[in-house]
All heavy atoms as TSV, in Angstrom:
chain	resi	resn	atom	element	x	y	z
A	1	MET	N	N	-19.277	8.140	1.140
A	1	MET	CA	C	-18.578	8.347	2.388
A	1	MET	C	C	-17.072	8.343	2.109
A	1	MET	O	O	-16.571	7.571	1.316
A	1	MET	CB	C	-18.968	7.248	3.370
A	1	MET	CG	C	-18.348	7.425	4.738
A	1	MET	SD	S	-18.871	6.167	5.888
A	1	MET	CE	C	-20.285	6.945	6.560
A	2	SER	N	N	-16.380	9.182	2.773
A	2	SER	CA	C	-14.938	9.301	2.592
A	2	SER	C	C	-14.219	8.089	3.168
A	2	SER	O	O	-14.684	7.439	4.097
A	2	SER	CB	C	-14.442	10.569	3.296
A	2	SER	OG	O	-13.041	10.632	3.233
A	3	ALA	N	N	-13.051	7.781	2.604
A	3	ALA	CA	C	-12.267	6.652	3.086
A	3	ALA	C	C	-11.714	6.904	4.485
A	3	ALA	O	O	-11.328	5.963	5.174
A	3	ALA	CB	C	-11.124	6.365	2.121
A	4	LEU	N	N	-11.691	8.147	4.917
A	4	LEU	CA	C	-11.198	8.439	6.260
A	4	LEU	C	C	-12.190	8.036	7.346
A	4	LEU	O	O	-11.801	7.750	8.467
A	4	LEU	CB	C	-10.881	9.929	6.387
A	4	LEU	CG	C	-9.750	10.446	5.509
A	4	LEU	CD1	C	-9.646	11.950	5.657
A	4	LEU	CD2	C	-8.452	9.784	5.874
A	5	PHE	N	N	-13.467	8.006	7.023
A	5	PHE	CA	C	-14.485	7.729	8.012
A	5	PHE	C	C	-14.985	6.297	7.973
A	5	PHE	O	O	-15.683	5.864	8.873
A	5	PHE	CB	C	-15.662	8.693	7.841
A	5	PHE	CG	C	-15.248	10.118	7.994
A	5	PHE	CD1	C	-15.355	10.995	6.944
A	5	PHE	CD2	C	-14.722	10.572	9.193
A	5	PHE	CE1	C	-14.976	12.317	7.086
A	5	PHE	CE2	C	-14.330	11.889	9.343
A	5	PHE	CZ	C	-14.456	12.759	8.284
A	6	ASN	N	N	-14.661	5.557	6.932
A	6	ASN	CA	C	-15.077	4.176	6.803
A	6	ASN	C	C	-13.825	3.310	6.929
A	6	ASN	O	O	-12.932	3.376	6.084
A	6	ASN	CB	C	-15.764	3.967	5.460
A	6	ASN	CG	C	-16.351	2.599	5.316
A	6	ASN	OD1	O	-16.135	1.730	6.154
A	6	ASN	ND2	N	-17.095	2.407	4.239
A	7	PHE	N	N	-13.751	2.482	7.962
A	7	PHE	CA	C	-12.536	1.718	8.247
A	7	PHE	C	C	-12.222	0.728	7.132
A	7	PHE	O	O	-11.057	0.543	6.769
A	7	PHE	CB	C	-12.680	0.991	9.584
A	7	PHE	CG	C	-11.415	0.339	10.036
A	7	PHE	CD1	C	-10.321	1.109	10.415
A	7	PHE	CD2	C	-11.304	-1.034	10.080
A	7	PHE	CE1	C	-9.143	0.523	10.828
A	7	PHE	CE2	C	-10.139	-1.633	10.493
A	7	PHE	CZ	C	-9.056	-0.855	10.869
A	8	HIS	N	N	-13.226	0.101	6.554
A	8	HIS	CA	C	-13.017	-0.851	5.464
A	8	HIS	C	C	-12.390	-0.154	4.255
A	8	HIS	O	O	-11.443	-0.667	3.653
A	8	HIS	CB	C	-14.357	-1.488	5.093
A	8	HIS	CG	C	-14.242	-2.624	4.156
A	8	HIS	ND1	N	-14.339	-2.472	2.799
A	8	HIS	CD2	C	-14.003	-3.932	4.372
A	8	HIS	CE1	C	-14.190	-3.634	2.213
A	8	HIS	NE2	N	-13.985	-4.545	3.156
A	9	SER	N	N	-12.893	1.005	3.911
A	9	SER	CA	C	-12.334	1.768	2.788
A	9	SER	C	C	-10.928	2.268	3.096
A	9	SER	O	O	-10.065	2.280	2.224
A	9	SER	CB	C	-13.229	2.943	2.442
A	9	SER	OG	O	-14.487	2.493	2.039
A	10	PHE	N	N	-10.699	2.665	4.335
A	10	PHE	CA	C	-9.377	3.122	4.742
A	10	PHE	C	C	-8.342	2.008	4.587
A	10	PHE	O	O	-7.250	2.232	4.071
A	10	PHE	CB	C	-9.426	3.623	6.184
A	10	PHE	CG	C	-8.091	4.054	6.718
A	10	PHE	CD1	C	-7.502	5.217	6.271
A	10	PHE	CD2	C	-7.420	3.287	7.658
A	10	PHE	CE1	C	-6.265	5.624	6.744
A	10	PHE	CE2	C	-6.189	3.678	8.142
A	10	PHE	CZ	C	-5.607	4.849	7.686
A	11	LEU	N	N	-8.674	0.798	5.025
A	11	LEU	CA	C	-7.755	-0.334	4.861
A	11	LEU	C	C	-7.504	-0.648	3.393
A	11	LEU	O	O	-6.381	-0.980	3.005
A	11	LEU	CB	C	-8.306	-1.567	5.575
A	11	LEU	CG	C	-8.230	-1.551	7.084
A	11	LEU	CD1	C	-8.844	-2.825	7.644
A	11	LEU	CD2	C	-6.809	-1.402	7.564
A	12	THR	N	N	-8.524	-0.531	2.572
A	12	THR	CA	C	-8.358	-0.760	1.136
A	12	THR	C	C	-7.399	0.256	0.526
A	12	THR	O	O	-6.504	-0.103	-0.239
A	12	THR	CB	C	-9.724	-0.684	0.430
A	12	THR	OG1	O	-10.609	-1.622	1.032
A	12	THR	CG2	C	-9.591	-0.999	-1.044
A	13	VAL	N	N	-7.555	1.512	0.884
A	13	VAL	CA	C	-6.679	2.568	0.368
A	13	VAL	C	C	-5.239	2.353	0.828
A	13	VAL	O	O	-4.296	2.482	0.040
A	13	VAL	CB	C	-7.204	3.958	0.777
A	13	VAL	CG1	C	-6.187	5.041	0.486
A	13	VAL	CG2	C	-8.507	4.260	0.072
A	14	VAL	N	N	-5.049	2.000	2.087
A	14	VAL	CA	C	-3.694	1.764	2.607
A	14	VAL	C	C	-3.031	0.598	1.888
A	14	VAL	O	O	-1.865	0.692	1.480
A	14	VAL	CB	C	-3.736	1.536	4.139
A	14	VAL	CG1	C	-2.408	1.021	4.646
A	14	VAL	CG2	C	-4.103	2.819	4.848
A	15	LEU	N	N	-3.753	-0.497	1.692
A	15	LEU	CA	C	-3.186	-1.645	0.986
A	15	LEU	C	C	-2.853	-1.299	-0.465
A	15	LEU	O	O	-1.815	-1.724	-0.991
A	15	LEU	CB	C	-4.144	-2.826	1.038
A	15	LEU	CG	C	-4.172	-3.587	2.351
A	15	LEU	CD1	C	-5.294	-4.616	2.338
A	15	LEU	CD2	C	-2.846	-4.269	2.606
A	16	LEU	N	N	-3.706	-0.522	-1.108
A	16	LEU	CA	C	-3.423	-0.124	-2.487
A	16	LEU	C	C	-2.209	0.793	-2.581
A	16	LEU	O	O	-1.401	0.668	-3.503
A	16	LEU	CB	C	-4.646	0.559	-3.105
A	16	LEU	CG	C	-5.794	-0.370	-3.485
A	16	LEU	CD1	C	-7.004	0.443	-3.901
A	16	LEU	CD2	C	-5.369	-1.305	-4.589
A	17	VAL	N	N	-2.052	1.714	-1.637
A	17	VAL	CA	C	-0.896	2.613	-1.641
A	17	VAL	C	C	0.392	1.824	-1.431
A	17	VAL	O	O	1.380	2.011	-2.146
A	17	VAL	CB	C	-1.049	3.720	-0.578
A	17	VAL	CG1	C	0.249	4.458	-0.338
A	17	VAL	CG2	C	-2.119	4.705	-1.000
A	18	VAL	N	N	0.385	0.916	-0.458
A	18	VAL	CA	C	1.583	0.118	-0.180
A	18	VAL	C	C	1.940	-0.754	-1.381
A	18	VAL	O	O	3.098	-0.819	-1.801
A	18	VAL	CB	C	1.375	-0.730	1.098
A	18	VAL	CG1	C	2.465	-1.771	1.247
A	18	VAL	CG2	C	1.336	0.160	2.320
A	19	SER	N	N	0.949	-1.403	-1.964
A	19	SER	CA	C	1.207	-2.269	-3.116
A	19	SER	C	C	1.698	-1.478	-4.324
A	19	SER	O	O	2.640	-1.897	-5.007
A	19	SER	CB	C	-0.059	-3.039	-3.489
A	19	SER	OG	O	-0.480	-3.822	-2.415
A	20	THR	N	N	1.082	-0.346	-4.582
A	20	THR	CA	C	1.479	0.476	-5.727
A	20	THR	C	C	2.881	1.040	-5.555
A	20	THR	O	O	3.693	1.017	-6.491
A	20	THR	CB	C	0.474	1.627	-5.925
A	20	THR	OG1	O	-0.819	1.073	-6.096
A	20	THR	CG2	C	0.838	2.458	-7.135
A	21	CYS	N	N	3.196	1.526	-4.365
A	21	CYS	CA	C	4.535	2.081	-4.125
A	21	CYS	C	C	5.610	1.002	-4.238
A	21	CYS	O	O	6.691	1.254	-4.774
A	21	CYS	CB	C	4.589	2.740	-2.757
A	21	CYS	SG	S	3.660	4.272	-2.672
A	22	THR	N	N	5.313	-0.191	-3.749
A	22	THR	CA	C	6.271	-1.284	-3.854
A	22	THR	C	C	6.502	-1.653	-5.309
A	22	THR	O	O	7.644	-1.873	-5.745
A	22	THR	CB	C	5.782	-2.504	-3.067
A	22	THR	OG1	O	5.520	-2.103	-1.728
A	22	THR	CG2	C	6.807	-3.602	-3.070
A	23	PHE	N	N	5.433	-1.730	-6.088
A	23	PHE	CA	C	5.563	-2.048	-7.508
A	23	PHE	C	C	6.369	-0.985	-8.237
A	23	PHE	O	O	7.264	-1.307	-9.028
A	23	PHE	CB	C	4.182	-2.184	-8.141
A	23	PHE	CG	C	4.229	-2.409	-9.616
A	23	PHE	CD1	C	4.570	-3.647	-10.129
A	23	PHE	CD2	C	3.953	-1.381	-10.501
A	23	PHE	CE1	C	4.620	-3.857	-11.495
A	23	PHE	CE2	C	4.007	-1.570	-11.859
A	23	PHE	CZ	C	4.341	-2.819	-12.369
A	24	LEU	N	N	6.076	0.287	-7.968
A	24	LEU	CA	C	6.810	1.363	-8.636
A	24	LEU	C	C	8.281	1.363	-8.260
A	24	LEU	O	O	9.140	1.629	-9.108
A	24	LEU	CB	C	6.184	2.721	-8.300
A	24	LEU	CG	C	4.866	3.026	-8.983
A	24	LEU	CD1	C	4.305	4.341	-8.472
A	24	LEU	CD2	C	5.044	3.064	-10.483
A	25	LYS	N	N	8.590	1.051	-7.007
A	25	LYS	CA	C	9.989	1.017	-6.592
A	25	LYS	C	C	10.743	-0.125	-7.271
A	25	LYS	O	O	11.919	0.003	-7.585
A	25	LYS	CB	C	10.097	0.895	-5.079
A	25	LYS	CG	C	11.530	1.021	-4.619
A	25	LYS	CD	C	11.652	1.182	-3.144
A	25	LYS	CE	C	13.122	1.351	-2.824
A	25	LYS	NZ	N	13.375	1.411	-1.421
A	26	MET	N	N	10.067	-1.244	-7.496
A	26	MET	CA	C	10.712	-2.369	-8.179
A	26	MET	C	C	10.917	-2.074	-9.668
A	26	MET	O	O	11.932	-2.454	-10.242
A	26	MET	CB	C	9.870	-3.640	-8.020
A	26	MET	CG	C	9.805	-4.139	-6.629
A	26	MET	SD	S	11.431	-4.599	-6.043
A	26	MET	CE	C	11.170	-4.539	-4.305
A	27	GLN	N	N	9.975	-1.385	-10.291
A	27	GLN	CA	C	10.068	-1.110	-11.725
A	27	GLN	C	C	10.933	0.110	-12.031
A	27	GLN	O	O	11.698	0.094	-12.996
A	27	GLN	CB	C	8.661	-0.893	-12.307
A	27	GLN	CG	C	7.782	-2.105	-12.232
A	27	GLN	CD	C	8.319	-3.261	-13.054
A	27	GLN	OE1	O	8.834	-3.080	-14.144
A	27	GLN	NE2	N	8.210	-4.457	-12.502
A	28	PHE	N	N	10.793	1.157	-11.244
A	28	PHE	CA	C	11.504	2.414	-11.460
A	28	PHE	C	C	12.139	2.867	-10.148
A	28	PHE	O	O	11.583	3.721	-9.448
A	28	PHE	CB	C	10.549	3.502	-11.964
A	28	PHE	CG	C	9.707	3.086	-13.124
A	28	PHE	CD1	C	8.371	2.771	-12.946
A	28	PHE	CD2	C	10.248	2.984	-14.391
A	28	PHE	CE1	C	7.581	2.380	-14.015
A	28	PHE	CE2	C	9.472	2.598	-15.470
A	28	PHE	CZ	C	8.135	2.293	-15.290
A	29	PRO	N	N	13.297	2.346	-9.775
A	29	PRO	CA	C	13.881	2.661	-8.466
A	29	PRO	C	C	14.264	4.132	-8.286
A	29	PRO	O	O	14.314	4.619	-7.160
A	29	PRO	CB	C	15.120	1.775	-8.388
A	29	PRO	CG	C	15.194	1.012	-9.636
A	29	PRO	CD	C	14.058	1.383	-10.507
A	30	SER	N	N	14.500	4.848	-9.358
A	30	SER	CA	C	14.924	6.239	-9.217
A	30	SER	C	C	13.784	7.160	-8.782
A	30	SER	O	O	14.037	8.255	-8.270
A	30	SER	CB	C	15.514	6.740	-10.536
A	30	SER	OG	O	14.535	6.709	-11.549
A	31	ILE	N	N	12.538	6.732	-8.955
A	31	ILE	CA	C	11.400	7.573	-8.585
A	31	ILE	C	C	11.319	7.753	-7.075
A	31	ILE	O	O	11.053	8.843	-6.570
A	31	ILE	CB	C	10.083	6.964	-9.115
A	31	ILE	CG1	C	10.042	7.053	-10.623
A	31	ILE	CG2	C	8.877	7.672	-8.519
A	31	ILE	CD1	C	8.830	6.403	-11.240
A	32	LEU	N	N	11.579	6.684	-6.321
A	32	LEU	CA	C	11.393	6.716	-4.868
A	32	LEU	C	C	12.725	6.673	-4.131
A	32	LEU	O	O	12.908	5.910	-3.197
A	32	LEU	CB	C	10.508	5.551	-4.425
A	32	LEU	CG	C	9.078	5.595	-4.935
A	32	LEU	CD1	C	8.341	4.334	-4.564
A	32	LEU	CD2	C	8.356	6.805	-4.388
A	33	GLN	N	N	13.657	7.524	-4.520
A	33	GLN	CA	C	14.941	7.572	-3.836
A	33	GLN	C	C	14.947	8.532	-2.657
A	33	GLN	O	O	15.710	8.352	-1.721
A	33	GLN	CB	C	16.056	7.973	-4.804
A	33	GLN	CG	C	16.465	6.866	-5.727
A	33	GLN	CD	C	17.605	7.301	-6.618
A	33	GLN	OE1	O	17.872	8.489	-6.764
A	33	GLN	NE2	N	18.261	6.349	-7.237
A	34	HIS	N	N	14.097	9.548	-2.691
A	34	HIS	CA	C	14.089	10.550	-1.627
A	34	HIS	C	C	13.416	9.985	-0.384
A	34	HIS	O	O	12.296	9.495	-0.440
A	34	HIS	CB	C	13.364	11.814	-2.089
A	34	HIS	CG	C	14.020	12.458	-3.263
A	34	HIS	ND1	N	15.194	13.155	-3.150
A	34	HIS	CD2	C	13.678	12.490	-4.565
A	34	HIS	CE1	C	15.544	13.598	-4.340
A	34	HIS	NE2	N	14.633	13.206	-5.225
A	35	LYS	N	N	14.121	10.077	0.750
A	35	LYS	CA	C	13.605	9.506	1.986
A	35	LYS	C	C	12.959	10.549	2.890
A	35	LYS	O	O	12.488	10.225	3.966
A	35	LYS	CB	C	14.732	8.813	2.748
A	35	LYS	CG	C	15.344	7.674	1.976
A	35	LYS	CD	C	16.489	7.054	2.726
A	35	LYS	CE	C	17.131	5.986	1.875
A	35	LYS	NZ	N	18.291	5.389	2.519
A	36	THR	N	N	12.934	11.787	2.449
A	36	THR	CA	C	12.333	12.853	3.249
A	36	THR	C	C	11.317	13.603	2.404
A	36	THR	O	O	11.287	13.481	1.181
A	36	THR	CB	C	13.401	13.839	3.753
A	36	THR	OG1	O	14.071	14.408	2.630
A	36	THR	CG2	C	14.402	13.150	4.656
A	37	GLY	N	N	10.506	14.381	3.051
A	37	GLY	CA	C	9.532	15.202	2.345
A	37	GLY	C	C	8.304	14.423	1.932
A	37	GLY	O	O	7.988	13.359	2.474
A	38	PHE	N	N	7.601	14.953	0.952
A	38	PHE	CA	C	6.353	14.349	0.491
A	38	PHE	C	C	6.592	12.976	-0.115
A	38	PHE	O	O	5.853	12.033	0.146
A	38	PHE	CB	C	5.676	15.282	-0.513
A	38	PHE	CG	C	4.371	14.759	-1.026
A	38	PHE	CD1	C	3.269	14.698	-0.184
A	38	PHE	CD2	C	4.250	14.325	-2.329
A	38	PHE	CE1	C	2.058	14.215	-0.646
A	38	PHE	CE2	C	3.045	13.840	-2.797
A	38	PHE	CZ	C	1.943	13.785	-1.960
A	39	ARG	N	N	7.637	12.857	-0.945
A	39	ARG	CA	C	7.926	11.559	-1.557
A	39	ARG	C	C	8.492	10.565	-0.560
A	39	ARG	O	O	8.501	9.374	-0.806
A	39	ARG	CB	C	8.861	11.727	-2.741
A	39	ARG	CG	C	8.167	12.411	-3.902
A	39	ARG	CD	C	8.876	12.215	-5.199
A	39	ARG	NE	N	10.179	12.861	-5.210
A	39	ARG	CZ	C	10.976	12.851	-6.257
A	39	ARG	NH1	N	10.608	12.253	-7.357
A	39	ARG	NH2	N	12.146	13.453	-6.195
A	40	GLY	N	N	8.931	11.039	0.594
A	40	GLY	CA	C	9.400	10.151	1.642
A	40	GLY	C	C	8.293	9.264	2.181
A	40	GLY	O	O	8.535	8.124	2.589
A	41	PHE	N	N	7.067	9.776	2.191
A	41	PHE	CA	C	5.926	8.960	2.603
A	41	PHE	C	C	5.764	7.752	1.689
A	41	PHE	O	O	5.523	6.629	2.146
A	41	PHE	CB	C	4.653	9.812	2.588
A	41	PHE	CG	C	3.403	9.023	2.819
A	41	PHE	CD1	C	3.071	8.601	4.092
A	41	PHE	CD2	C	2.575	8.704	1.764
A	41	PHE	CE1	C	1.916	7.867	4.306
A	41	PHE	CE2	C	1.427	7.973	1.971
A	41	PHE	CZ	C	1.099	7.557	3.240
A	42	PHE	N	N	5.912	7.958	0.388
A	42	PHE	CA	C	5.771	6.866	-0.563
A	42	PHE	C	C	6.968	5.915	-0.486
A	42	PHE	O	O	6.819	4.711	-0.694
A	42	PHE	CB	C	5.591	7.417	-1.974
A	42	PHE	CG	C	4.348	8.255	-2.099
A	42	PHE	CD1	C	4.428	9.613	-2.337
A	42	PHE	CD2	C	3.096	7.687	-1.949
A	42	PHE	CE1	C	3.288	10.383	-2.439
A	42	PHE	CE2	C	1.942	8.448	-2.049
A	42	PHE	CZ	C	2.041	9.798	-2.296
A	43	TRP	N	N	8.153	6.447	-0.181
A	43	TRP	CA	C	9.323	5.588	0.031
A	43	TRP	C	C	9.086	4.666	1.221
A	43	TRP	O	O	9.408	3.475	1.180
A	43	TRP	CB	C	10.567	6.439	0.264
A	43	TRP	CG	C	11.785	5.633	0.514
A	43	TRP	CD1	C	12.604	5.088	-0.427
A	43	TRP	CD2	C	12.337	5.261	1.784
A	43	TRP	NE1	N	13.628	4.398	0.176
A	43	TRP	CE2	C	13.480	4.490	1.540
A	43	TRP	CE3	C	11.960	5.514	3.098
A	43	TRP	CZ2	C	14.253	3.969	2.560
A	43	TRP	CZ3	C	12.728	4.987	4.117
A	43	TRP	CH2	C	13.865	4.229	3.846
A	44	LYS	N	N	8.507	5.210	2.299
A	44	LYS	CA	C	8.222	4.400	3.482
A	44	LYS	C	C	7.152	3.356	3.190
A	44	LYS	O	O	7.237	2.227	3.678
A	44	LYS	CB	C	7.779	5.292	4.636
A	44	LYS	CG	C	8.905	6.126	5.184
A	44	LYS	CD	C	8.427	7.076	6.256
A	44	LYS	CE	C	9.567	7.999	6.646
A	44	LYS	NZ	N	9.156	9.007	7.608
A	45	ALA	N	N	6.163	3.702	2.402
A	45	ALA	CA	C	5.131	2.730	2.029
A	45	ALA	C	C	5.735	1.598	1.199
A	45	ALA	O	O	5.389	0.428	1.388
A	45	ALA	CB	C	4.015	3.418	1.252
A	46	ALA	N	N	6.660	1.943	0.303
A	46	ALA	CA	C	7.332	0.912	-0.486
A	46	ALA	C	C	8.205	0.038	0.392
A	46	ALA	O	O	8.306	-1.174	0.185
A	46	ALA	CB	C	8.168	1.558	-1.589
A	47	ARG	N	N	8.821	0.622	1.385
A	47	ARG	CA	C	9.654	-0.135	2.318
A	47	ARG	C	C	8.819	-1.121	3.119
A	47	ARG	O	O	9.231	-2.258	3.357
A	47	ARG	CB	C	10.361	0.840	3.253
A	47	ARG	CG	C	11.512	0.273	3.942
A	47	ARG	CD	C	12.571	-0.022	2.930
A	47	ARG	NE	N	13.824	-0.157	3.637
A	47	ARG	CZ	C	14.881	-0.665	3.105
A	47	ARG	NH1	N	14.857	-1.035	1.857
A	47	ARG	NH2	N	15.978	-0.771	3.791
A	48	ILE	N	N	7.645	-0.689	3.546
A	48	ILE	CA	C	6.727	-1.589	4.255
A	48	ILE	C	C	6.330	-2.748	3.344
A	48	ILE	O	O	6.299	-3.902	3.767
A	48	ILE	CB	C	5.487	-0.818	4.744
A	48	ILE	CG1	C	5.871	0.131	5.859
A	48	ILE	CG2	C	4.379	-1.766	5.188
A	48	ILE	CD1	C	4.781	1.106	6.238
A	49	GLY	N	N	6.044	-2.452	2.092
A	49	GLY	CA	C	5.670	-3.499	1.146
A	49	GLY	C	C	6.792	-4.471	0.876
A	49	GLY	O	O	6.561	-5.665	0.657
A	50	GLU	N	N	8.033	-3.991	0.880
A	50	GLU	CA	C	9.174	-4.877	0.651
A	50	GLU	C	C	9.408	-5.799	1.846
A	50	GLU	O	O	9.636	-6.984	1.691
A	50	GLU	CB	C	10.443	-4.062	0.419
A	50	GLU	CG	C	10.491	-3.336	-0.887
A	50	GLU	CD	C	11.691	-2.411	-0.969
A	50	GLU	OE1	O	12.380	-2.222	0.052
A	50	GLU	OE2	O	11.925	-1.869	-2.055
A	51	ARG	N	N	9.386	-5.241	3.030
A	51	ARG	CA	C	9.746	-6.012	4.218
A	51	ARG	C	C	8.612	-6.883	4.736
A	51	ARG	O	O	8.847	-7.928	5.312
A	51	ARG	CB	C	10.210	-5.072	5.322
A	51	ARG	CG	C	11.511	-4.420	4.949
A	51	ARG	CD	C	12.082	-3.692	6.097
A	51	ARG	NE	N	13.376	-3.133	5.709
A	51	ARG	CZ	C	14.272	-2.749	6.559
A	51	ARG	NH1	N	14.044	-2.855	7.836
A	51	ARG	NH2	N	15.421	-2.260	6.129
A	52	LEU	N	N	7.384	-6.448	4.577
A	52	LEU	CA	C	6.242	-7.203	5.071
A	52	LEU	C	C	5.408	-7.782	3.934
A	52	LEU	O	O	4.186	-7.886	4.045
A	52	LEU	CB	C	5.361	-6.308	5.950
A	52	LEU	CG	C	6.023	-5.727	7.195
A	52	LEU	CD1	C	5.074	-4.771	7.889
A	52	LEU	CD2	C	6.431	-6.832	8.136
A	53	SER	N	N	6.066	-8.187	2.844
A	53	SER	CA	C	5.332	-8.625	1.663
A	53	SER	C	C	4.398	-9.808	1.907
A	53	SER	O	O	3.302	-9.823	1.338
A	53	SER	CB	C	6.287	-8.912	0.512
A	53	SER	OG	O	7.205	-9.908	0.856
A	54	PRO	N	N	4.748	-10.819	2.712
A	54	PRO	CA	C	3.754	-11.884	2.941
A	54	PRO	C	C	2.510	-11.373	3.666
A	54	PRO	O	O	1.386	-11.780	3.353
A	54	PRO	CB	C	4.488	-12.901	3.805
A	54	PRO	CG	C	5.929	-12.613	3.633
A	54	PRO	CD	C	6.031	-11.158	3.317
A	55	TRP	N	N	2.687	-10.455	4.606
A	55	TRP	CA	C	1.552	-9.905	5.331
A	55	TRP	C	C	0.717	-8.986	4.445
A	55	TRP	O	O	-0.511	-8.968	4.541
A	55	TRP	CB	C	2.020	-9.161	6.574
A	55	TRP	CG	C	2.579	-10.092	7.599
A	55	TRP	CD1	C	3.888	-10.338	7.846
A	55	TRP	CD2	C	1.841	-10.935	8.482
A	55	TRP	NE1	N	4.019	-11.265	8.845
A	55	TRP	CE2	C	2.778	-11.653	9.251
A	55	TRP	CE3	C	0.485	-11.147	8.704
A	55	TRP	CZ2	C	2.387	-12.566	10.224
A	55	TRP	CZ3	C	0.115	-12.047	9.672
A	55	TRP	CH2	C	1.046	-12.744	10.421
A	56	VAL	N	N	1.376	-8.223	3.606
A	56	VAL	CA	C	0.649	-7.342	2.684
A	56	VAL	C	C	-0.129	-8.177	1.684
A	56	VAL	O	O	-1.285	-7.884	1.367
A	56	VAL	CB	C	1.618	-6.369	1.977
A	56	VAL	CG1	C	0.910	-5.595	0.881
A	56	VAL	CG2	C	2.230	-5.411	2.980
A	57	ALA	N	N	0.476	-9.257	1.188
A	57	ALA	CA	C	-0.220	-10.142	0.256
A	57	ALA	C	C	-1.430	-10.797	0.919
A	57	ALA	O	O	-2.503	-10.895	0.311
A	57	ALA	CB	C	0.738	-11.203	-0.261
A	58	ALA	N	N	-1.266	-11.233	2.161
A	58	ALA	CA	C	-2.392	-11.825	2.879
A	58	ALA	C	C	-3.494	-10.786	3.111
A	58	ALA	O	O	-4.684	-11.101	2.995
A	58	ALA	CB	C	-1.922	-12.393	4.216
A	59	GLY	N	N	-3.099	-9.567	3.412
A	59	GLY	CA	C	-4.083	-8.500	3.586
A	59	GLY	C	C	-4.826	-8.195	2.301
A	59	GLY	O	O	-6.044	-7.989	2.318
A	60	CYS	N	N	-4.108	-8.166	1.186
A	60	CYS	CA	C	-4.757	-7.917	-0.113
A	60	CYS	C	C	-5.718	-9.050	-0.460
A	60	CYS	O	O	-6.820	-8.803	-0.957
A	60	CYS	CB	C	-3.709	-7.768	-1.205
A	60	CYS	SG	S	-2.800	-6.227	-1.147
A	61	PHE	N	N	-5.309	-10.283	-0.196
A	61	PHE	CA	C	-6.184	-11.424	-0.471
A	61	PHE	C	C	-7.435	-11.369	0.394
A	61	PHE	O	O	-8.560	-11.549	-0.100
A	61	PHE	CB	C	-5.427	-12.739	-0.237
A	61	PHE	CG	C	-6.257	-13.950	-0.509
A	61	PHE	CD1	C	-6.521	-14.346	-1.802
A	61	PHE	CD2	C	-6.787	-14.678	0.540
A	61	PHE	CE1	C	-7.294	-15.459	-2.057
A	61	PHE	CE2	C	-7.564	-15.793	0.299
A	61	PHE	CZ	C	-7.821	-16.188	-0.998
A	62	THR	N	N	-7.248	-11.108	1.677
A	62	THR	CA	C	-8.382	-11.019	2.590
A	62	THR	C	C	-9.310	-9.869	2.207
A	62	THR	O	O	-10.542	-10.022	2.232
A	62	THR	CB	C	-7.882	-10.831	4.037
A	62	THR	OG1	O	-6.978	-11.887	4.348
A	62	THR	CG2	C	-9.013	-10.805	5.014
A	63	MET	N	N	-8.735	-8.742	1.835
A	63	MET	CA	C	-9.553	-7.593	1.448
A	63	MET	C	C	-10.314	-7.900	0.157
A	63	MET	O	O	-11.486	-7.524	0.019
A	63	MET	CB	C	-8.675	-6.357	1.260
A	63	MET	CG	C	-9.445	-5.087	1.087
A	63	MET	SD	S	-10.483	-4.641	2.476
A	63	MET	CE	C	-9.284	-4.387	3.730
A	64	GLY	N	N	-9.676	-8.577	-0.780
A	64	GLY	CA	C	-10.361	-8.955	-2.020
A	64	GLY	C	C	-11.527	-9.894	-1.771
A	64	GLY	O	O	-12.613	-9.725	-2.340
A	65	VAL	N	N	-11.317	-10.883	-0.911
A	65	VAL	CA	C	-12.398	-11.809	-0.577
A	65	VAL	C	C	-13.534	-11.081	0.129
A	65	VAL	O	O	-14.715	-11.312	-0.167
A	65	VAL	CB	C	-11.856	-12.968	0.294
A	65	VAL	CG1	C	-12.974	-13.787	0.893
A	65	VAL	CG2	C	-10.931	-13.856	-0.522
A	66	SER	N	N	-13.195	-10.178	1.042
A	66	SER	CA	C	-14.258	-9.460	1.765
A	66	SER	C	C	-15.028	-8.517	0.843
A	66	SER	O	O	-16.229	-8.327	1.027
A	66	SER	CB	C	-13.671	-8.697	2.952
A	66	SER	OG	O	-12.933	-7.581	2.513
A	67	ILE	N	N	-14.357	-7.939	-0.142
A	67	ILE	CA	C	-15.054	-7.052	-1.086
A	67	ILE	C	C	-15.981	-7.863	-1.990
A	67	ILE	O	O	-17.099	-7.446	-2.279
A	67	ILE	CB	C	-14.041	-6.233	-1.903
A	67	ILE	CG1	C	-13.405	-5.174	-1.024
A	67	ILE	CG2	C	-14.704	-5.578	-3.116
A	67	ILE	CD1	C	-12.269	-4.411	-1.681
A	68	ILE	N	N	-15.523	-9.046	-2.408
A	68	ILE	CA	C	-16.342	-9.854	-3.319
A	68	ILE	C	C	-17.570	-10.433	-2.605
A	68	ILE	O	O	-18.680	-10.413	-3.142
A	68	ILE	CB	C	-15.488	-10.985	-3.930
A	68	ILE	CG1	C	-14.484	-10.391	-4.907
A	68	ILE	CG2	C	-16.369	-12.021	-4.640
A	68	ILE	CD1	C	-13.479	-11.385	-5.456
A	69	PHE	N	N	-17.380	-10.941	-1.400
A	69	PHE	CA	C	-18.456	-11.659	-0.739
A	69	PHE	C	C	-19.255	-10.855	0.281
A	69	PHE	O	O	-20.313	-11.285	0.720
A	69	PHE	CB	C	-17.906	-12.922	-0.071
A	69	PHE	CG	C	-17.422	-13.929	-1.070
A	69	PHE	CD1	C	-16.082	-14.235	-1.166
A	69	PHE	CD2	C	-18.302	-14.558	-1.945
A	69	PHE	CE1	C	-15.622	-15.157	-2.088
A	69	PHE	CE2	C	-17.851	-15.474	-2.872
A	69	PHE	CZ	C	-16.524	-15.779	-2.937
A	70	PHE	N	N	-18.749	-9.737	0.726
A	70	PHE	CA	C	-19.464	-8.981	1.763
A	70	PHE	C	C	-19.776	-7.625	1.266
A	70	PHE	O	O	-19.613	-6.682	1.157
A	70	PHE	CB	C	-18.671	-8.936	3.067
A	70	PHE	CG	C	-18.418	-10.309	3.634
A	70	PHE	CD1	C	-17.142	-10.842	3.620
A	70	PHE	CD2	C	-19.446	-11.056	4.145
A	70	PHE	CE1	C	-16.895	-12.107	4.141
A	70	PHE	CE2	C	-19.219	-12.312	4.662
A	70	PHE	CZ	C	-17.947	-12.843	4.664
């Protein structure tokens, strides 16, 4: 089943995108400098990860626990 039709998979994909973009922006800041266009989406995801990092971390932890036990 596609991640678009399964809400659990969709949340997993969103958390992975936000976490990955944030990590890439911290390691290689020049990659995500463009704020418009296709790469602008990834810049915004990295921005969400930077500003809401405690919530993103809690979401990743909760998603990990739900994947392991459910």
